N, CA, C and O atoms as a printed pandas DataFrame, in Angstrom:
     atom_number atom_name residue_name chain_id  residue_number  x_coord  y_coord  z_coord
0              1         N          MET        A               1   -4.628   -2.619   20.239
1              2        CA          MET        A               1   -2.744   -1.669   19.949
2              3         C          MET        A               1   -2.187   -3.043   19.693
3              4         O          MET        A               1   -0.967   -3.005   19.536
4              5         N          LYS        A               2   -2.625   -4.043   19.619
5              6        CA          LYS        A               2   -1.514   -5.318   18.990
6              7         C          LYS        A               2   -1.052   -5.128   17.623
7              8         O          LYS        A               2    0.144   -5.170   17.331
8              9         N          TRP        A               3   -2.373   -4.832   16.428
9             10        CA          TRP        A               3   -2.170   -4.113   15.780
10            11         C          TRP        A               3   -1.116   -3.286   14.816
11            12         O          TRP        A               3   -0.874   -3.444   13.619
12            13         N          ILE        A               4   -0.469   -2.164   15.957
13            14        CA          ILE        A               4    0.604   -1.143   15.569
14            15         C          ILE        A               4    1.669   -1.913   14.961
15            16         O          ILE        A               4    2.117   -1.756   13.825
16            17         N          LYS        A               5    2.117   -2.969   16.040
17            18        CA          LYS        A               5    3.465   -3.658   15.727
18            19         C          LYS        A               5    3.808   -4.059   13.810
19            20         O          LYS        A               5    4.766   -3.665   13.144
20            21         N          PRO        A               6    2.615   -4.967   13.349
21            22        CA          PRO        A               6    2.868   -5.914   12.215
22            23         C          PRO        A               6    2.343   -4.910   11.139
23            24         O          PRO        A               6    2.261   -5.328    9.984
24            25         N          THR        A               7    1.986   -3.644   11.411
25            26        CA          THR        A               7    1.663   -2.682   10.518
26            27         C          THR        A               7    2.782   -2.191   10.171
27            28         O          THR        A               7    3.231   -2.282    9.028
28            29         N          ILE        A               8    3.471   -1.491   11.334
29            30        CA          ILE        A               8    4.804   -0.984   10.935
30            31         C          ILE        A               8    5.463   -1.668   10.217
31            32         O          ILE        A               8    5.846   -1.388    9.082
32            33         N          LEU        A               9    5.655   -2.645   10.832
33            34        CA          LEU        A               9    7.192   -3.787   10.499
34            35         C          LEU        A               9    7.039   -4.114    9.061
35            36         O          LEU        A               9    7.950   -4.080    8.233
36            37         N          SER        A              10    5.166   -4.598    8.728
37            38        CA          SER        A              10    5.238   -4.763    7.390
38            39         C          SER        A              10    5.201   -3.500    6.285
39            40         O          SER        A              10    5.369   -3.671    5.078
40            41         N          SER        A              11    4.987   -2.390    6.826
41            42        CA          SER        A              11    5.194   -1.376    5.752
42            43         C          SER        A              11    6.452   -0.989    5.807
43            44         O          SER        A              11    6.901   -0.530    4.757
44            45         N          ILE        A              12    7.033   -1.028    6.561
45            46        CA          ILE        A              12    9.016   -0.748    6.657
46            47         C          ILE        A              12    9.792   -2.085    5.733
47            48         O          ILE        A              12   10.903   -2.045    5.205
48            49         N          PHE        A              13    8.967   -3.056    5.740
49            50        CA          PHE        A              13    9.823   -4.314    5.160
50            51         C          PHE        A              13    9.463   -4.237    3.359
51            52         O          PHE        A              13   10.328   -4.496    2.522
52            53         N          PHE        A              14    8.182   -3.877    3.038
53            54        CA          PHE        A              14    7.694   -3.527    1.626
54            55         C          PHE        A              14    8.366   -2.459    0.799
55            56         O          PHE        A              14    8.869   -2.340   -0.318
56            57         N          SER        A              15    8.019   -1.386    2.407
57            58        CA          SER        A              15    8.486    0.278    1.190
58            59         C          SER        A              15    9.560   -0.202    1.108
59            60         O          SER        A              15    9.874   -0.468   -0.053
60            61         N          PHE        A              16   10.848   -0.622    2.431
61            62        CA          PHE        A              16   11.838   -0.783    1.477
62            63         C          PHE        A              16   12.723   -1.369    0.732
63            64         O          PHE        A              16   13.733   -0.944    0.172
64            65         N          ALA        A              17   12.046   -2.784    0.809
65            66        CA          ALA        A              17   12.282   -3.327   -0.400
66            67         C          ALA        A              17   12.064   -3.285   -2.333
67            68         O          ALA        A              17   12.586   -3.687   -3.373
68            69         N          PHE        A              18   10.576   -2.262   -1.655
69            70        CA          PHE        A              18   10.185   -1.505   -3.897
70            71         C          PHE        A              18   11.021   -0.540   -3.680
71            72         O          PHE        A              18   11.101    0.100   -4.729
72            73         N          SER        A              19   11.779   -0.028   -2.770
73            74        CA          SER        A              19   12.110    1.321   -2.832
74            75         C          SER        A              19   13.408    1.390   -2.975
75            76         O          SER        A              19   13.891    2.430   -3.422
76            77         N          THR        A              20   14.294    0.223   -2.601
77            78        CA          THR        A              20   15.879   -0.362   -2.632
78            79         C          THR        A              20   15.950   -0.613   -3.975
79            80         O          THR        A              20   16.750    0.086   -4.597
80            81         N          VAL        A              21   15.194   -1.595   -4.712
81            82        CA          VAL        A              21   15.119   -1.858   -6.020
82            83         C          VAL        A              21   15.134   -0.946   -6.943
83            84         O          VAL        A              21   16.146   -0.700   -7.598
84            85         N          SER        A              22   13.753   -0.203   -7.133
85            86        CA          SER        A              22   13.459    0.883   -7.349
86            87         C          SER        A              22   15.091    2.242   -7.566
87            88         O          SER        A              22   15.504    2.796   -8.585
88            89         N          LEU        A              23   15.434    2.299   -6.559
89            90        CA          LEU        A              23   16.788    3.259   -5.970
90            91         C          LEU        A              23   18.025    2.899   -6.828
91            92         O          LEU        A              23   18.824    3.666   -7.367
92            93         N          PHE        A              24   17.978    1.163   -6.824
93            94        CA          PHE        A              24   19.226    0.802   -7.824
94            95         C          PHE        A              24   19.355    0.741   -9.069
95            96         O          PHE        A              24   20.432    0.941   -9.632
96            97         N          PHE        A              25   18.125    0.419   -9.746
97            98        CA          PHE        A              25   17.454    0.475  -11.333
98            99         C          PHE        A              25   17.556    1.688  -11.640
99           100         O          PHE        A              25   18.129    2.077  -12.658
100          101         N          TYR        A              26   17.024    2.409  -10.816
101          102        CA          TYR        A              26   16.391    3.653  -11.904
102          103         C          TYR        A              26   17.057    5.130  -10.703
103          104         O          TYR        A              26   16.451    6.137  -10.338
104          105         N          TYR        A              27   17.773    4.901  -10.539
105          106        CA          TYR        A              27   18.719    5.995   -9.586
106          107         C          TYR        A              27   18.426    7.995  -10.163
107          108         O          TYR        A              27   18.663    8.294  -11.333
108          109         N          GLY        A              28   18.105    8.690   -9.520
109          110        CA          GLY        A              28   17.663   10.045   -9.837
110          111         C          GLY        A              28   16.403    9.846  -10.382
111          112         O          GLY        A              28   16.153   10.881  -11.000
112          113         N          GLU        A              29   15.490    9.085  -10.484
113          114        CA          GLU        A              29   14.308    9.195  -11.067
114          115         C          GLU        A              29   13.635    9.418   -9.579
115          116         O          GLU        A              29   13.060    8.470   -9.043
116          117         N          TRP        A              30   13.726   10.728   -8.913
117          118        CA          TRP        A              30   12.960   10.608   -7.587
118          119         C          TRP        A              30   11.332   10.574   -7.556
119          120         O          TRP        A              30   10.855    9.969   -6.596
120          121         N          GLU        A              31   10.510   11.089   -8.393
121          122        CA          GLU        A              31    9.320   10.864   -8.767
122          123         C          GLU        A              31    9.260    9.216   -9.107
123          124         O          GLU        A              31    8.391    8.789   -8.347
124          125         N          ARG        A              32    9.575    8.548   -9.581
125          126        CA          ARG        A              32    9.820    7.368   -9.660
126          127         C          ARG        A              32    9.831    6.604   -7.739
127          128         O          ARG        A              32    8.875    6.083   -7.165
128          129         N          LEU        A              33   10.806    6.753   -7.367
129          130        CA          LEU        A              33   10.907    6.619   -6.506
130          131         C          LEU        A              33    9.858    7.031   -5.430
131          132         O          LEU        A              33   10.025    6.196   -4.542
132          133         N          SER        A              34    9.087    7.687   -5.128
133          134        CA          SER        A              34    8.689    8.308   -4.112
134          135         C          SER        A              34    7.128    7.294   -4.589
135          136         O          SER        A              34    6.522    6.784   -3.646
136          137         N          ILE        A              35    6.662    7.101   -5.808
137          138        CA          ILE        A              35    5.559    6.245   -6.053
138          139         C          ILE        A              35    5.791    4.758   -5.707
139          140         O          ILE        A              35    5.090    3.977   -5.064
140          141         N          VAL        A              36    6.922    4.606   -6.290
141          142        CA          VAL        A              36    7.022    2.907   -5.739
142          143         C          VAL        A              36    7.038    2.436   -4.038
143          144         O          VAL        A              36    6.663    1.504   -3.327
144          145         N          THR        A              37    7.781    3.837   -3.928
145          146        CA          THR        A              37    7.487    3.783   -1.824
146          147         C          THR        A              37    6.368    3.640   -1.154
147          148         O          THR        A              37    6.143    3.004   -0.124
148          149         N          VAL        A              38    5.428    4.515   -2.061
149          150        CA          VAL        A              38    4.143    4.602   -1.655
150          151         C          VAL        A              38    3.417    2.845   -2.134
151          152         O          VAL        A              38    2.662    2.372   -1.286
152          153         N          PHE        A              39    3.577    2.289   -2.966
153          154        CA          PHE        A              39    3.049    1.164   -3.799
154          155         C          PHE        A              39    3.299    0.236   -2.518
155          156         O          PHE        A              39    2.508   -0.509   -1.939
156          157         N          GLY        A              40    4.430    0.470   -2.299
157          158        CA          GLY        A              40    5.744   -0.881   -0.905
158          159         C          GLY        A              40    4.765    0.025    0.473
159          160         O          GLY        A              40    4.553   -0.782    1.379
160          161         N          ILE        A              41    4.359    0.981    0.693
161          162        CA          ILE        A              41    3.450    1.155    2.011
162          163         C          ILE        A              41    2.253    0.412    1.418
163          164         O          ILE        A              41    1.905   -0.628    1.977
164          165         N          PHE        A              42    1.734    0.748    0.580
165          166        CA          PHE        A              42    0.449   -0.052    0.297
166          167         C          PHE        A              42    0.520   -1.362    0.289
167          168         O          PHE        A              42   -0.396   -2.159    0.493
168          169         N          ILE        A              43    1.478   -1.546    0.081
169          170        CA          ILE        A              43    1.302   -3.373   -0.151
170          171         C          ILE        A              43    1.789   -4.185    1.638
171          172         O          ILE        A              43    1.512   -5.191    2.291
172          173         N          GLY        A              44    2.294   -3.455    1.706
173          174        CA          GLY        A              44    2.771   -3.303    3.234
174          175         C          GLY        A              44    1.596   -3.829    4.487
175          176         O          GLY        A              44    1.588   -4.780    5.270
176          177         N          LEU        A              45    0.394   -2.380    4.148
177          178        CA          LEU        A              45   -0.522   -1.840    4.802
178          179         C          LEU        A              45   -1.349   -3.090    4.792
179          180         O          LEU        A              45   -1.889   -3.516    5.814
180          181         N          LEU        A              46   -1.448   -3.726    3.513
181          182        CA          LEU        A              46   -2.533   -4.620    2.887
182          183         C          LEU        A              46   -2.268   -5.874    3.552
183          184         O          LEU        A              46   -3.242   -6.570    3.838
184          185         N          ALA        A              47   -0.654   -6.429    3.958
185          186        CA          ALA        A              47   -0.307   -7.373    4.271
186          187         C          ALA        A              47    0.085   -7.866    5.375
187          188         O          ALA        A              47    0.539   -8.967    5.686
188          189         N          ALA        A              48   -0.215   -6.608    6.128
189          190        CA          ALA        A              48   -0.025   -7.077    7.562
190          191         C          ALA        A              48   -1.466   -7.773    8.205
191          192         O          ALA        A              48   -1.408   -8.882    8.736
192          193         N          PRO        A              49   -2.493   -7.173    8.126
193          194        CA          PRO        A              49   -3.685   -8.404    8.438
194          195         C          PRO        A              49   -3.422   -9.728    8.276
195          196         O          PRO        A              49   -3.634  -10.608    9.111
196          197         N          GLU        A              50   -2.831   -9.893    6.897
197          198        CA          GLU        A              50   -2.855  -11.096    6.403
198          199         C          GLU        A              50   -1.668  -11.884    7.141
199          200         O          GLU        A              50   -1.541  -13.073    6.848
200          201         N          PHE        A              51   -0.639  -11.222    8.233
201          202        CA          PHE        A              51    0.121  -12.133    8.494
202          203         C          PHE        A              51   -0.132  -11.795   10.196
203          204         O          PHE        A              51    0.946  -11.550   10.738
204          205         N          ASP        A              52   -1.020  -11.747   10.906
205          206        CA          ASP        A              52   -1.286  -11.585   12.028
206          207         C          ASP        A              52   -2.728  -11.216   11.931
207          208         O          ASP        A              52   -3.082  -10.038   11.958
208          209         N          ARG        A              53   -3.844  -12.544   11.782
209          210        CA          ARG        A              53   -5.017  -11.914   11.561
210          211         C          ARG        A              53   -5.918  -11.521   12.820
211          212         O          ARG        A              53   -6.944  -10.844   12.775
212          213         N          LYS        A              54   -5.140  -12.262   14.309
213          214        CA          LYS        A              54   -6.296  -11.771   15.629
214          215         C          LYS        A              54   -5.587  -10.830   16.039
215          216         O          LYS        A              54   -5.596  -10.811   17.270
216          217         N          ALA        A              55   -4.784   -9.790   15.461
217          218        CA          ALA        A              55   -4.455   -8.853   16.227
218          219         C          ALA        A              55   -5.369   -7.084   15.368
219          220         O          ALA        A              55   -5.349   -5.860   15.501
220          221         N          PHE        A              56   -5.911   -7.971   14.682
221          222        CA          PHE        A              56   -7.090   -7.127   14.036
222          223         C          PHE        A              56   -8.501   -7.525   14.223
223          224         O          PHE        A              56   -9.071   -8.544   13.832
224          225         N          LYS        A              57   -9.136   -6.104   15.175
225          226        CA          LYS        A              57  -10.413   -6.331   15.164
226          227         C          LYS        A              57  -11.563   -6.744   13.802
227          228         O          LYS        A              57  -12.650   -7.319   13.746
228          229         N          SER        A              58  -10.901   -6.283   13.089
229          230        CA          SER        A              58  -12.037   -5.992   11.728
230          231         C          SER        A              58  -10.982   -5.757   10.643
231          232         O          SER        A              58  -10.606   -4.589   10.553
232          233         N          PRO        A              59  -10.387   -6.714    9.735
233          234        CA          PRO        A              59   -9.308   -6.725    9.480
234          235         C          PRO        A              59   -9.952   -6.509    7.819
235          236         O          PRO        A              59   -9.040   -5.975    7.188
236          237         N          ALA        A              60  -10.996   -6.692    7.026
237          238        CA          ALA        A              60  -11.124   -6.013    6.174
238          239         C          ALA        A              60  -11.596   -4.323    6.070
239          240         O          ALA        A              60  -11.428   -3.671    5.040
240          241         N          LEU        A              61  -11.999   -3.953    6.895
241          242        CA          LEU        A              61  -12.483   -2.770    7.226
242          243         C          LEU        A              61  -10.832   -2.050    6.731
243          244         O          LEU        A              61  -10.605   -1.221    5.850
244          245         N          PHE        A              62   -9.969   -2.668    7.581
245          246        CA          PHE        A              62   -8.649   -2.100    7.933
246          247         C          PHE        A              62   -7.812   -1.877    6.319
247          248         O          PHE        A              62   -7.150   -0.889    6.002
248          249         N          GLN        A              63   -8.020   -2.840    5.650
249          250        CA          GLN        A              63   -7.611   -2.762    4.643
250          251         C          GLN        A              63   -7.971   -1.813    3.426
251          252         O          GLN        A              63   -7.256   -1.063    2.761
252          253         N          ILE        A              64   -9.533   -2.144    3.351
253          254        CA          ILE        A              64  -10.700   -1.255    2.544
254          255         C          ILE        A              64   -9.930   -0.133    2.593
255          256         O          ILE        A              64   -9.266    0.086    1.580
256          257         N          ILE        A              65   -9.792    1.004    3.927
257          258        CA          ILE        A              65   -9.340    1.952    4.380
258          259         C          ILE        A              65   -7.975    2.509    4.038
259          260         O          ILE        A              65   -7.627    3.671    3.828
260          261         N          CYS        A              66   -7.249    1.304    4.036
261          262        CA          CYS        A              66   -5.847    1.478    3.987
262          263         C          CYS        A              66   -6.073    1.381    2.551
263          264         O          CYS        A              66   -6.349    2.503    2.125
264          265         N          GLY        A              67   -6.070    0.763    1.905
265          266        CA          GLY        A              67   -6.329    0.883   -0.071
266          267         C          GLY        A              67   -6.849    2.355   -0.557
267          268         O          GLY        A              67   -6.659    3.085   -1.530
268          269         N          SER        A              68   -7.524    2.389    0.518
269          270        CA          SER        A              68   -8.560    4.358   -0.251
270          271         C          SER        A              68   -7.366    4.979    0.007
271          272         O          SER        A              68   -6.820    5.708   -0.821
272          273         N          LEU        A              69   -6.836    4.702    1.297
273          274        CA          LEU        A              69   -5.643    6.123    1.294
274          275         C          LEU        A              69   -4.322    6.017    0.128
275          276         O          LEU        A              69   -3.491    6.677   -0.496
276          277         N          ALA        A              70   -4.721    4.981    0.320
277          278        CA          ALA        A              70   -3.186    4.646   -0.977
278          279         C          ALA        A              70   -3.390    4.899   -2.268
279          280         O          ALA        A              70   -2.632    5.370   -3.116
280          281         N          GLY        A              71   -4.859    4.415   -2.346
281          282        CA          GLY        A              71   -5.000    5.416   -4.029
282          283         C          GLY        A              71   -5.209    6.627   -3.707
283          284         O          GLY        A              71   -4.738    7.356   -4.579
284          285         N          ALA        A              72   -5.711    7.232   -2.836
285          286        CA          ALA        A              72   -5.717    9.154   -2.895
286          287         C          ALA        A              72   -4.094    9.318   -3.090
287          288         O          ALA        A              72   -3.476   10.047   -3.866
288          289         N          THR        A              73   -3.859    8.851   -2.603
289          290        CA          THR        A              73   -2.313    9.311   -2.469
290          291         C          THR        A              73   -1.268    9.436   -3.803
291          292         O          THR        A              73   -0.423   10.322   -3.934
292          293         N          LEU        A              74   -1.530    8.346   -4.748
293          294        CA          LEU        A              74   -1.578    8.164   -5.979
294          295         C          LEU        A              74   -2.092    9.012   -6.652
295          296         O          LEU        A              74   -1.533    9.503   -7.633
296          297         N          GLY        A              75   -3.445    9.393   -6.179
297          298        CA          GLY        A              75   -3.944    9.720   -7.642
298          299         C          GLY        A              75   -3.652   11.484   -7.076
299          300         O          GLY        A              75   -4.091   12.314   -7.873
300          301         N          VAL        A              76   -3.189   11.876   -6.217
301          302        CA          VAL        A              76   -2.494   13.144   -6.008
302          303         C          VAL        A              76   -1.239   13.161   -6.498
303          304         O          VAL        A              76   -0.738   14.268   -6.694
304          305         N          PHE        A              77   -0.457   11.949   -6.803
305          306        CA          PHE        A              77    0.660   12.273   -7.157
306          307         C          PHE        A              77    1.192   12.409   -8.675
307          308         O          PHE        A              77    2.178   12.894   -9.229
308          309         N          PHE        A              78   -0.289   11.543   -9.154
309          310        CA          PHE        A              78   -0.732   11.810  -10.775
310          311         C          PHE        A              78   -1.748   13.335  -11.102
311          312         O          PHE        A              78   -1.464   14.065  -12.052
312          313         N          THR        A              79   -2.091   13.424  -10.827
313          314        CA          THR        A              79   -3.473   14.518  -11.292
314          315         C          THR        A              79   -3.621   15.369   -9.956
315          316         O          THR        A              79   -3.194   15.007   -8.860
316          317         N          LYS        A              80   -4.095   16.206  -10.141
317          318        CA          LYS        A              80   -4.478   17.484   -9.139
318          319         C          LYS        A              80   -6.556   17.611   -9.272
319          320         O          LYS        A              80   -7.263   18.350   -8.587
320          321         N          GLN        A              81   -7.028   16.628  -10.366
321          322        CA          GLN        A              81   -8.303   16.725  -10.165
322          323         C          GLN        A              81   -9.053   16.171   -9.408
323          324         O          GLN        A              81   -9.210   14.969   -9.623
324          325         N          LEU        A              82   -9.737   16.725   -8.355
325          326        CA          LEU        A              82  -10.391   15.784   -7.545
326          327         C          LEU        A              82  -11.389   14.963   -7.765
327          328         O          LEU        A              82  -11.804   14.351   -6.780
328          329         N          GLU        A              83  -12.008   14.731   -9.017
329          330        CA          GLU        A              83  -12.497   13.619   -9.493
330          331         C          GLU        A              83  -12.075   12.289  -10.183
331          332         O          GLU        A              83  -12.820   11.533  -10.806
332          333         N          LEU        A              84  -10.724   12.142   -9.953
333          334        CA          LEU        A              84  -10.205   11.714  -10.137
334          335         C          LEU        A              84   -8.866   10.999   -8.931
335          336         O          LEU        A              84   -8.087   10.054   -9.059
336          337         N          ILE        A              85   -9.047   11.742   -8.085
337          338        CA          ILE        A              85   -8.482   11.389   -6.741
338          339         C          ILE        A              85   -9.300   10.433   -6.074
339          340         O          ILE        A              85   -8.931    9.461   -5.415
340          341         N          ILE        A              86  -10.925   10.982   -6.421
341          342        CA          ILE        A              86  -11.813   10.492   -6.033
342          343         C          ILE        A              86  -11.905    8.887   -6.491
343          344         O          ILE        A              86  -12.098    7.972   -5.690
344          345         N          LEU        A              87  -11.719    8.711   -8.018
345          346        CA          LEU        A              87  -11.776    7.868   -8.356
346          347         C          LEU        A              87  -10.565    6.865   -7.658
347          348         O          LEU        A              87  -10.757    5.761   -7.149
348          349         N          SER        A              88   -9.596    7.406   -7.760
349          350        CA          SER        A              88   -8.174    6.683   -7.545
350          351         C          SER        A              88   -8.997    5.929   -5.871
351          352         O          SER        A              88   -9.458    4.790   -5.794
352          353         N          SER        A              89   -8.974    6.696   -5.025
353          354        CA          SER        A              89   -9.178    6.663   -3.670
354          355         C          SER        A              89   -9.889    5.317   -3.816
355          356         O          SER        A              89   -9.352    4.243   -3.543
356          357         N          LEU        A              90  -11.400    5.488   -4.362
357          358        CA          LEU        A              90  -12.504    4.709   -4.630
358          359         C          LEU        A              90  -11.661    2.847   -5.642
359          360         O          LEU        A              90  -12.363    1.849   -5.473
360          361         N          ILE        A              91  -10.732    2.700   -6.254
361          362        CA          ILE        A              91  -10.341    2.012   -6.715
362          363         C          ILE        A              91   -9.343    1.182   -6.026
363          364         O          ILE        A              91   -9.325   -0.043   -6.142
364          365         N          GLY        A              92   -8.399    1.941   -5.211
365          366        CA          GLY        A              92   -7.728    1.409   -3.942
366          367         C          GLY        A              92   -8.836    0.950   -2.510
367          368         O          GLY        A              92   -8.624    0.037   -1.713
368          369         N          GLY        A              93   -9.647    1.602   -2.519
369          370        CA          GLY        A              93  -10.658    0.632   -1.551
370          371         C          GLY        A              93  -10.847   -1.138   -2.024
371          372         O          GLY        A              93  -10.747   -2.218   -1.441
372          373         N          PHE        A              94  -11.255   -0.545   -3.779
373          374        CA          PHE        A              94  -11.702   -2.109   -4.125
374          375         C          PHE        A              94  -10.544   -2.761   -4.127
375          376         O          PHE        A              94  -10.713   -3.976   -4.022
376          377         N          ALA        A              95   -9.378   -2.414   -4.210
377          378        CA          ALA        A              95   -7.989   -3.122   -4.511
378          379         C          ALA        A              95   -8.298   -3.815   -2.801
379          380         O          ALA        A              95   -8.441   -5.037   -2.776
380          381         N          GLY        A              96   -8.385   -3.142   -1.583
381          382        CA          GLY        A              96   -8.050   -3.367   -0.289
382          383         C          GLY        A              96   -9.283   -4.440    0.367
383          384         O          GLY        A              96   -9.414   -5.226    1.306
384          385         N          TRP        A              97   -9.914   -4.011   -0.564
385          386        CA          TRP        A              97  -11.208   -5.518   -0.127
386          387         C          TRP        A              97  -10.696   -6.299   -0.942
387          388         O          TRP        A              97  -10.482   -7.345   -0.328
388          389         N          LEU        A              98  -10.385   -6.389   -1.947
389          390        CA          LEU        A              98   -9.578   -7.764   -2.418
390          391         C          LEU        A              98   -8.128   -8.304   -1.908
391          392         O          LEU        A              98   -7.596   -9.411   -1.996
392          393         N          ALA        A              99   -7.937   -7.741   -1.649
393          394        CA          ALA        A              99   -6.850   -7.856   -1.024
394          395         C          ALA        A              99   -6.142   -9.305   -0.343
395          396         O          ALA        A              99   -4.959   -9.634   -0.434
396          397         N          PRO        A             100   -7.133   -9.970    0.284
397          398        CA          PRO        A             100   -7.278  -11.206    0.485
398          399         C          PRO        A             100   -6.472  -12.409   -0.323
399          400         O          PRO        A             100   -5.651  -13.224    0.099
400          401         N          TYR        A             101   -7.231  -12.130   -2.146
401          402        CA          TYR        A             101   -7.732  -12.822   -2.723
402          403         C          TYR        A             101   -6.070  -12.967   -4.015
403          404         O          TYR        A             101   -5.666  -13.834   -4.791
404          405         N          TRP        A             102   -5.597  -11.600   -3.602
405          406        CA          TRP        A             102   -4.692  -11.359   -4.867
406          407         C          TRP        A             102   -3.100  -11.311   -3.749
407          408         O          TRP        A             102   -2.022  -11.671   -4.223
408          409         N          LEU        A             103   -3.218  -10.839   -2.342
409          410        CA          LEU        A             103   -1.824  -10.720   -1.828
410          411         C          LEU        A             103   -1.103  -11.777   -1.855
411          412         O          LEU        A             103    0.115  -11.603   -1.902
412          413         N          LYS        A             104   -1.513  -12.853   -1.839
413          414        CA          LYS        A             104   -0.177  -14.275   -1.982
414          415         C          LYS        A             104    0.204  -14.191   -2.971
415          416         O          LYS        A             104    1.278  -14.764   -3.153
416          417         N          HIS        A             105   -0.385  -13.492   -4.108
417          418        CA          HIS        A             105    0.630  -13.778   -5.851
418          419         C          HIS        A             105    1.568  -12.404   -5.668
419          420         O          HIS        A             105    2.286  -12.012   -6.588
420          421         N          VAL        A             106    1.501  -11.857   -4.641
421          422        CA          VAL        A             106    2.334  -10.451   -5.195
422          423         C          VAL        A             106    4.048  -11.195   -4.914
423          424         O          VAL        A             106    4.354  -12.072   -4.106
424          425         N          GLN        A             107    4.623  -10.717   -5.559
425          426        CA          GLN        A             107    6.549  -11.398   -5.693
426          427         C          GLN        A             107    6.888   -9.966   -5.410
427          428         O          GLN        A             107    6.468   -8.887   -5.827
428          429         N          ILE        A             108    8.116  -10.477   -4.249
429          430        CA          ILE        A             108    8.546   -9.188   -3.673
430          431         C          ILE        A             108   10.171   -9.362   -4.571
431          432         O          ILE        A             108   11.012  -10.228   -4.807
432          433         N          PRO        A             109    9.850   -7.624   -4.898
433          434        CA          PRO        A             109   11.603   -7.549   -5.435
434          435         C          PRO        A             109   12.994   -8.097   -5.435
435          436         O          PRO        A             109   13.880   -7.532   -6.077
Protein backbone atom coordinates (compact mmCIF):
# COMPACT_ATOMS: atom_id res chain seq x y z
CA MET A 1 0.00 0.00 0.00
CA LYS A 2 3.06 2.28 -0.02
CA TRP A 3 2.57 2.80 -3.76
CA ILE A 4 -0.63 4.82 -3.36
CA LYS A 5 0.94 8.01 -2.01
CA PRO A 6 3.58 8.52 -4.74
CA THR A 7 1.06 7.57 -7.41
CA ILE A 8 -1.56 10.09 -6.29
CA LEU A 9 0.93 12.89 -5.70
CA SER A 10 2.64 12.36 -9.03
CA SER A 11 -0.65 12.19 -10.94
CA ILE A 12 -2.00 15.32 -9.30
CA PHE A 13 1.22 17.25 -9.89
CA PHE A 14 1.59 16.37 -13.56
CA SER A 15 -2.10 16.74 -14.42
CA PHE A 16 -2.19 20.14 -12.70
CA ALA A 17 0.99 21.30 -14.44
CA PHE A 18 -0.15 20.21 -17.90
CA SER A 19 -3.74 21.42 -17.54
CA THR A 20 -2.73 24.80 -16.11
CA VAL A 21 -0.61 25.57 -19.14
CA SER A 22 -3.40 24.44 -21.47
CA LEU A 23 -5.99 26.45 -19.58
CA PHE A 24 -3.81 29.56 -19.64
CA PHE A 25 -3.01 29.47 -23.36
CA TYR A 26 -6.14 27.78 -24.76
CA TYR A 27 -8.96 28.96 -22.51
CA GLY A 28 -12.33 27.78 -23.79
CA GLU A 29 -11.09 24.68 -25.61
CA TRP A 30 -12.49 22.19 -23.12
CA GLU A 31 -11.85 19.09 -25.19
CA ARG A 32 -8.18 20.05 -25.42
CA LEU A 33 -8.09 20.64 -21.67
CA SER A 34 -9.50 17.18 -20.96
CA ILE A 35 -7.03 15.51 -23.33
CA VAL A 36 -4.07 17.39 -21.84
CA THR A 37 -5.26 16.52 -18.33
CA VAL A 38 -5.46 12.81 -19.21
CA PHE A 39 -1.99 13.05 -20.72
CA GLY A 40 -0.72 14.67 -17.49
CA ILE A 41 -2.28 11.88 -15.42
CA PHE A 42 -0.66 9.37 -17.79
CA ILE A 43 2.78 10.92 -17.30
CA GLY A 44 2.18 11.10 -13.54
CA LEU A 45 1.22 7.44 -13.32
CA LEU A 46 4.24 6.40 -15.34
CA ALA A 47 6.56 8.64 -13.33
CA ALA A 48 5.44 7.39 -9.91
CA PRO A 49 7.53 4.18 -10.00
CA GLU A 50 10.54 6.20 -11.16
CA PHE A 51 10.30 8.44 -8.09
CA ASP A 52 10.03 5.59 -5.56
CA ARG A 53 10.95 2.18 -7.01
CA LYS A 54 10.85 0.44 -3.61
CA ALA A 55 7.18 1.24 -3.06
CA PHE A 56 6.12 -0.87 -6.06
CA LYS A 57 6.35 -4.67 -6.19
CA SER A 58 6.34 -4.72 -9.99
CA PRO A 59 6.88 -1.22 -11.39
CA ALA A 60 7.08 -2.40 -15.02
CA LEU A 61 3.69 -4.12 -14.79
CA PHE A 62 2.20 -1.04 -13.13
CA GLN A 63 3.51 1.17 -15.93
CA ILE A 64 2.21 -1.17 -18.64
CA ILE A 65 -1.28 -1.29 -17.11
CA CYS A 66 -1.44 2.48 -16.58
CA GLY A 67 -0.22 3.06 -20.13
CA SER A 68 -2.90 0.75 -21.50
CA LEU A 69 -5.62 2.50 -19.51
CA ALA A 70 -4.44 5.94 -20.60
CA GLY A 71 -4.26 4.81 -24.22
CA ALA A 72 -7.78 3.41 -24.04
CA THR A 73 -9.03 6.65 -22.48
CA LEU A 74 -7.48 8.74 -25.23
CA GLY A 75 -8.87 6.30 -27.79
CA VAL A 76 -12.37 6.88 -26.42
CA PHE A 77 -11.84 10.66 -26.70
CA PHE A 78 -10.90 10.45 -30.37
CA THR A 79 -13.08 7.63 -31.72
CA LYS A 80 -15.85 5.24 -30.83
CA GLN A 81 -14.54 2.31 -32.92
CA LEU A 82 -13.58 -0.62 -30.72
CA GLU A 83 -10.65 -1.67 -32.91
CA LEU A 84 -9.03 1.75 -32.66
CA ILE A 85 -9.59 1.92 -28.90
CA ILE A 86 -7.89 -1.47 -28.50
CA LEU A 87 -5.05 -0.34 -30.75
CA SER A 88 -4.53 2.85 -28.74
CA SER A 89 -4.59 0.77 -25.57
CA LEU A 90 -1.84 -1.46 -26.99
CA ILE A 91 0.20 1.57 -28.01
CA GLY A 92 -0.25 3.04 -24.52
CA GLY A 93 0.87 -0.24 -22.96
CA PHE A 94 3.94 -0.24 -25.18
CA ALA A 95 4.70 3.35 -24.15
CA GLY A 96 4.32 2.26 -20.51
CA TRP A 97 6.71 -0.63 -21.07
CA LEU A 98 9.31 1.77 -22.49
CA ALA A 99 8.66 4.45 -19.84
CA PRO A 100 11.91 3.98 -17.90
CA TYR A 101 13.83 4.93 -21.05
CA TRP A 102 11.90 7.93 -22.32
CA LEU A 103 10.42 9.38 -19.14
CA LYS A 104 13.64 11.12 -18.09
CA HIS A 105 13.42 13.27 -21.25
CA VAL A 106 9.91 14.66 -20.60
CA GLN A 107 10.00 18.34 -19.78
CA ILE A 108 7.36 19.78 -17.50
CA PRO A 109 5.67 22.73 -19.23
